[in-house]
C-alpha positions as CSV (number, residue, x, y, z in Angstrom):
1,X,-106.3,53.7,-14.4
2,X,-104.3,55.2,-17.5
3,X,-101.5,53.5,-19.1
4,X,-98.8,55.6,-17.4
5,X,-100.2,54.0,-14.0
6,X,-100.2,50.6,-15.3
7,X,-96.2,50.9,-16.3
8,X,-95.8,52.4,-12.8
9,X,-97.2,49.3,-11.4
10,X,-95.6,46.9,-13.7
11,X,-92.1,48.4,-12.8
12,X,-92.9,48.2,-8.9
13,X,-94.3,44.9,-9.3
14,X,-90.9,43.9,-10.7
15,X,-88.9,45.1,-7.8
16,X,-91.2,44.8,-4.9
17,X,-89.4,42.0,-3.2
18,X,-85.4,41.7,-2.7
19,X,-85.8,38.5,-5.0
20,X,-87.4,39.8,-8.1
21,X,-85.3,43.2,-7.6
22,X,-82.1,41.0,-8.1
23,X,-84.0,39.1,-10.9
24,X,-84.4,42.4,-12.8
25,X,-81.1,43.7,-12.1
26,X,-79.5,40.4,-13.6
27,X,-82.0,40.6,-16.5
28,X,-81.1,44.3,-17.2
29,X,-77.1,43.8,-16.7
30,X,-77.5,40.7,-19.4
31,X,-79.4,42.9,-22.0
32,X,-76.9,45.9,-21.3
33,X,-74.0,43.3,-21.9
34,X,-75.5,42.0,-24.7
35,X,-76.0,45.2,-26.2
36,X,-72.4,46.6,-25.3
37,X,-70.8,43.3,-26.7
38,X,-72.9,43.6,-29.9
39,X,-71.0,46.7,-30.7
40,X,-67.9,44.6,-32.0
41,X,-68.4,41.0,-30.9
42,X,-65.1,39.4,-32.0
43,X,-63.1,41.9,-30.7
44,X,-65.0,41.8,-27.3
45,X,-64.7,38.0,-27.0
46,X,-61.0,37.9,-27.4
47,X,-60.4,40.9,-24.9
48,X,-62.8,38.9,-22.4
49,X,-61.0,35.6,-23.2
50,X,-57.7,37.7,-22.2
51,X,-59.4,38.8,-19.0
52,X,-59.4,42.4,-19.7
53,X,-62.7,43.0,-18.7
54,X,-62.4,46.7,-18.1
55,X,-61.2,47.3,-21.6
56,X,-64.1,45.6,-23.1
57,X,-66.5,47.9,-20.9
58,X,-64.8,50.9,-21.9
59,X,-64.4,50.3,-25.6
60,X,-68.1,49.3,-25.5
61,X,-69.2,52.7,-23.8
62,X,-66.9,54.5,-26.2
63,X,-68.4,52.7,-29.5
64,X,-72.0,53.4,-28.3
65,X,-71.4,56.9,-27.3
66,X,-69.6,57.5,-30.9
67,X,-72.9,56.8,-32.2
68,X,-74.4,60.0,-30.9
69,X,-75.2,61.9,-27.8
70,X,-78.5,59.8,-27.3
71,X,-77.5,56.3,-28.0
72,X,-76.4,55.7,-24.7
73,X,-78.8,56.7,-22.5
74,X,-81.4,55.1,-25.1
75,X,-79.6,51.8,-24.8
76,X,-79.7,52.1,-21.0
77,X,-83.5,52.7,-21.1
78,X,-83.6,50.0,-23.6
79,X,-82.0,47.5,-21.4
80,X,-83.7,48.4,-18.3
81,X,-87.1,48.1,-19.8
82,X,-86.1,44.9,-21.4
83,X,-85.0,43.5,-17.7
84,X,-88.5,44.6,-16.3
85,X,-90.4,43.0,-19.2
86,X,-88.6,39.7,-18.9
87,X,-89.0,39.7,-15.1
88,X,-92.8,40.2,-15.2
89,X,-92.9,37.7,-17.8
90,X,-91.1,35.5,-15.3
91,X,-93.7,36.3,-12.7
92,X,-96.7,35.6,-15.0
93,X,-95.2,32.1,-15.8
94,X,-94.6,31.3,-12.3
95,X,-98.0,32.4,-11.1
96,X,-99.9,30.7,-14.1
97,X,-97.3,27.9,-15.2
98,X,-95.8,27.6,-18.3
99,X,-97.9,25.8,-21.1
100,X,-97.3,24.8,-24.6
101,X,-99.1,27.9,-25.9
102,X,-97.1,30.4,-23.6
103,X,-93.7,28.9,-25.0
104,X,-95.1,30.8,-28.4
105,X,-92.8,33.7,-27.3
106,X,-89.5,32.5,-27.1
107,X,-88.8,33.3,-31.1
108,X,-89.3,37.0,-30.0
109,X,-86.9,36.5,-27.6
110,X,-84.6,35.8,-30.2
111,X,-85.4,38.4,-32.8
112,X,-87.0,41.8,-32.3
113,X,-89.8,40.5,-30.4
114,X,-87.7,41.4,-27.4
115,X,-86.6,44.5,-28.3
116,X,-84.0,45.0,-26.1
117,X,-81.7,42.1,-27.9
118,X,-83.3,42.4,-31.5
119,X,-80.2,44.6,-32.6
120,X,-77.7,43.1,-30.5
121,X,-78.6,39.7,-31.8
122,X,-78.6,40.7,-35.1
123,X,-75.2,41.8,-35.0
124,X,-73.9,38.8,-33.3
125,X,-75.2,36.4,-35.7
126,X,-73.3,38.5,-38.6
127,X,-75.8,41.0,-39.7
128,X,-74.0,43.8,-38.2
129,X,-73.2,45.4,-41.7
130,X,-77.3,45.3,-42.1
131,X,-77.8,47.3,-38.7
132,X,-74.9,49.8,-39.5
133,X,-76.8,50.6,-42.8
134,X,-79.8,51.8,-40.7
135,X,-80.1,55.4,-40.5
136,X,-79.0,57.0,-37.1
137,X,-77.4,53.6,-36.3
138,X,-80.5,51.8,-36.0
139,X,-81.4,54.2,-33.1
140,X,-84.9,53.9,-34.7
141,X,-85.2,50.3,-33.8
142,X,-84.1,51.0,-30.2
143,X,-86.6,53.7,-29.7
144,X,-89.6,51.5,-31.7
145,X,-88.4,48.7,-29.0
146,X,-89.0,51.1,-26.0
147,X,-92.2,52.2,-27.2
148,X,-93.3,48.3,-28.1
149,X,-92.2,47.5,-24.3
150,X,-93.9,50.4,-22.8
151,X,-96.6,49.5,-24.5
152,X,-96.3,45.7,-23.4
153,X,-95.8,46.8,-19.7
154,X,-99.0,49.2,-19.9
155,X,-101.1,46.1,-21.1
156,X,-99.9,43.8,-18.7
157,X,-100.1,46.0,-15.4
158,X,-99.2,43.8,-12.1
159,X,-98.2,40.6,-13.5
160,X,-98.9,38.9,-10.1
161,X,-102.7,39.5,-10.5
162,X,-103.1,39.1,-14.4
163,X,-103.0,35.6,-16.3
164,X,-101.6,34.8,-19.6
165,X,-105.0,34.1,-21.6
166,X,-105.1,30.5,-23.3
167,X,-106.1,30.2,-26.9
């Protein structure tokens, strides 16, 4: 079975029941929200505090689209793969249980290990200037994150039949 088949199996397993599909959707929307809000954190928080959700969404879309024609679709793909990856990780934890060794992935979700929130998290903690200085406005990090998540999904395949190896 090839890598592409494994990716298809991984995506299908995260949406095969209504419950896992809903969880995948919520994770994807959470990642997308983080990416959108991270374009201008303080403005978005103030706008959301005032209850102007539509203004915040439209400004986020405009900010991402302004960075290039490829940035918005790549952000959507990035968030989708992040949601699928997190759902599959949750399925594996549910099947094999959470052990002390398996908690080592948590720091990765706060940095570039979980690529869908690495750039957004850097912006939120005040490293926005560092990400703005990257060529193509950090698009390379997103593409690299997509490649890493596709590799992870192709390596794991169906999370219901695979187990997390212990050291």
